[in-house]
N, C-alpha and C positions, 0 to 999 in steps of 0.2 A: 652320707658322704661328707667330706670336709672340703670347704671352699675357702680360698684365700683371696682377700682384696686388700692390697697394700700390706700392712703388717698384721691385719686382723685375720684370724682363722676361726671359722665357725662350723659347727656340725649342723648340716641341713638334711632334713628328711622330707621328701615330698609324699603327700598322701592324696587322697581323692579330691578334697576341696580345701586343703590347707597345707601349710608347710610348718615344720617344727624347726625353728631357727634358734640354735643354742638352747633347745628344750622349750622355747616359748612358742605357743601356737599362733600362727598368723593365717587367718582365713583369706582366701583370694579366689578370683575367677579370671582366667585369661580372656581377653577380648580380641577376637580375630576378625579380620575382614579379608575375604577371598583366600582363606587358609593361612594368612600371614598374621603373626602376632602384632597387634597394634597397641595394646595397652593391657593394664592389669587393674581389675576392680578389687579394692580392699574396702570392705564395709560399704559405705555409701559413696566413697570417693573413687575416682577414675584417674589413673596415672598413665599418660601416653608414654610408650617406650619404643625404642629401636634396639634391636639385638643383632649382633654379628658374631659369628664363631670362626675362630682360626685355630685349628687343631684342638688342643686341650683348653685353650683360652676362650672366654666369652666376654664380649664387650657390650655393655648396656648403657644407653643414653636415655636420660629422663630429665625432668625439670630441675632436679638437684645437681645435674652434671653428668659426666661420663665416668664409668667405672669398669675396671677390668677384674674378672674373676678367673681363678685357676683352681682346678681340682688338686687337692693335696693327696699325694700317693706315698705309699711305703712308709718306712720308718718304724711303725709300731708293731707290725705283724710280719713274721718271717713266712716264707713260702710254705714251710712245713706246718704252720698253724692253720693254713687253708685246707689241709688234707681232709678234714671232716666237714667242710663247708660246701654247700651247693651255691654256685655263683651264677648270676644272670649273664647269659652269653651276649646280650644286647639290651639296649634300653627298651622298656615296655611297661605293661600294667599287669599286676597279678590278677588273674581272672578267677582261679579256683585253687583252694588248698585241698589236696586229695589225701594227704597223710598228716594227721594232727600231731602235735608235740606229744611225745610218749609212745607214739605208734611204731610198731615194728614194720620194717620194709625189707624186701628182697631185692637183690641186684636187678635193675631194670624197671622196678615199680615206679609209677608216676608219683612224685611227691607234691608237685604243684604245676599249674598251667600258667604260662606267661604269654600274654598277647603282645605281639610286636609286628608292625607293618601289616596290620589287618589279618594276621595269621596267629593261630594258637600253637605254642611250642611246649611240649611236655618236658618238664625238668625231672629227670629220672635219677633214682638212687644208683650211684656207681658201684655199690657193693651192699651186701646184707648189713643191716644195722637197726638202730633205734633213732628216731627223730628226736633230737634234744630240744630244739627250738625252731619255730617258724618266725622269722624276723619281720615279715611284712604281712599285712592283712589284705584280704581280697579288695581290689580297687586301688591299692597303692601303686604309684608310679615308681619305677626303679631305674637306675642307671646301669649301663654295662659294667660288669664286675662287682655289682652290689651283692653282698652275702644275703641269700634268700632263706636258707635254712642251715642248721647245724646237725650233722649226722654222726652218731657214735658207732664205732665198729661193733660187729657181733650181731647176733640175731637169734 
């Protein structure tokens, strides 16, 4: 996903125990107390944070100050370009990939399993085709609307 803070826009991809920020890996671990995010551990350091969400905007307060982030949408892809993509219906974690890249699928076949809200959701092929790419590995965290896999028509 692309995030904007001020005039800066960065591509951010969340994985199991790290984030790729502008292609640079940053290892981290969330620190929670009572289920609430209290801080982030990066390497040996610990940064206390406060996070608030308002619609598509996220506000983060830490030692360096307060920051506002917004997800950058649209612009580069037209709706028709999503026709061969399988999108995440909600935020979650990729649990299993059932159909590897290059694999043939029939309409209704499970391509991957997404875990969200302590439930597993089967992401199924909308039509017969070939899986071109799986864009997230097992264990990756994804946001709603994230492209999970690309599917070519035919079969």
